[in-house]
C-alpha positions, 0 to 999 in steps of 0.5 A, spaced: 265 301 326 269 304 330 267 312 331 270 319 335 266 325 337 271 331 338 266 335 341 265 341 348 257 341 347 257 333 352 249 334 350 249 335 343 256 329 343 252 325 349 245 325 343 250 323 337 253 317 340 245 315 342 243 316 336 249 312 332 251 306 338 247 301 334 251 302 327 258 304 330 262 303 337 262 312 338 268 314 344 266 322 346 273 327 347 271 333 351 276 338 347 281 339 342 288 335 345 284 330 349 281 329 341 288 329 339 290 324 344 285 319 341 286 320 334 293 320 334 291 312 336 290 311 328 284 306 331 278 310 328 274 308 321 271 316 322 272 323 326 267 328 328 270 334 329 268 340 331 271 347 329 270 352 335 273 347 341 277 348 349 285 348 348 286 346 342 280 349 335 277 344 330 282 346 324 290 345 329 288 337 331 286 336 323 293 340 320 297 336 327 292 329 324 294 330 317 301 332 318 302 325 322 300 322 316 294 320 319 287 319 313 282 317 317 276 320 314 274 327 318 266 330 319 268 337 321 261 339 325 260 349 326 256 353 327 259 357 322 257 355 313 261 361 312 264 359 305 271 361 307 269 355 313 269 351 310 274 352 304 279 352 310 277 345 312 278 343 305 284 345 304 286 343 311 284 335 308 277 334 312 272 329 308 266 333 310 262 338 313 256 339 317 252 347 320 248 346 326 244 344 327 242 339 324 238 333 322 241 325 326 239 323 319 243 328 314 249 326 319 248 319 318 247 320 311 254 325 310 257 319 315 255 314 311 257 316 303 264 319 307 265 312 308 263 309 302 267 314 298 272 313 302 272 304 302 272 304 310 264 302 308 263 295 308 256 294 304 258 287 303 256 282 308 262 278 308 270 278 308 273 272 304 280 271 305 281 265 301 277 259 305 276 263 311 269 267 310 266 272 315 259 273 316 258 281 319 253 281 322 252 275 326 260 274 327 260 267 324 266 264 321 266 257 315 272 255 313 271 251 307 263 251 308 264 248 315 263 253 321 267 255 325 266 256 333 271 263 337 270 265 344 268 271 346 272 278 342 275 273 337 273 275 332 274 282 333 280 280 333 280 277 326 276 281 323 280 287 325 287 283 323 284 281 315 281 287 315 288 290 316 292 285 312 298 287 310 299 293 315 303 294 322 298 293 328 301 296 334 298 292 341 296 299 343 292 299 336 288 292 337 286 293 345 284 300 343 279 297 337 277 292 340 277 292 348 276 300 348 281 305 351 278 305 358 277 298 359 280 295 365 283 290 361 290 291 360 294 290 354 296 284 355 289 281 353 293 283 346 298 277 346 293 273 350 288 273 344 293 272 338 296 266 341 288 263 342 286 266 335 292 261 332 291 255 335 283 255 335 284 255 327 290 250 327 284 246 332 281 246 324 287 244 321 288 252 319 294 256 320 293 264 320 297 267 316 299 272 323 306 275 324 309 277 330 313 284 329 316 284 335 317 290 339 311 294 336 305 288 336 302 284 328 300 284 321 296 279 318 301 278 311 297 275 305 305 275 303 304 269 308 304 262 304 298 256 307 301 250 310 301 244 307 294 243 312 291 248 310 293 246 301 289 239 304 
């Protein structure tokens, strides 16, 4: 899962990242403006958002995100524990609050609770789509109990597409989600991987319902019927 931490306290941000790195892929933003820019990509499963920051405060970032229709769960990090501050954040669309200083175990518990409520935390070990089964922990893929061997980030791409069925994902979203915005690779790698993923599954007699949305990106369309090879 992918998380964005918007926090101007570098030591705190790095500490949280280090603690959560085994469970999440974590990106950092050092102020409100940078955080808003990254959050607008809409590729994150959760945002940890500090309130008191330079450029833009946390309330302004959250308000801007919700006005754009970005529903990514947000936990606000604050040194204030006043009721008015909490109510303000919740009214703007925050999902939870945590007050500094806090125990790391409490933060993880709140993160998991928010993800569970939002439906983004998949407690199940596998993802299924028709005859495909994805084992999330081992990153193995099976077609009717026969294992399919995918290379590199092909598994990550397949899981991301299936997890966002009937949703248009731009090439930039896919790139930032899977390769990371600080990657030295070019966005064009997405086209290469989508093509190779299609070919990899086709070699096993399975046609992936990935639609190319011209000028935008791709969509995993569940309405598209399997071809004759897939039905066999």
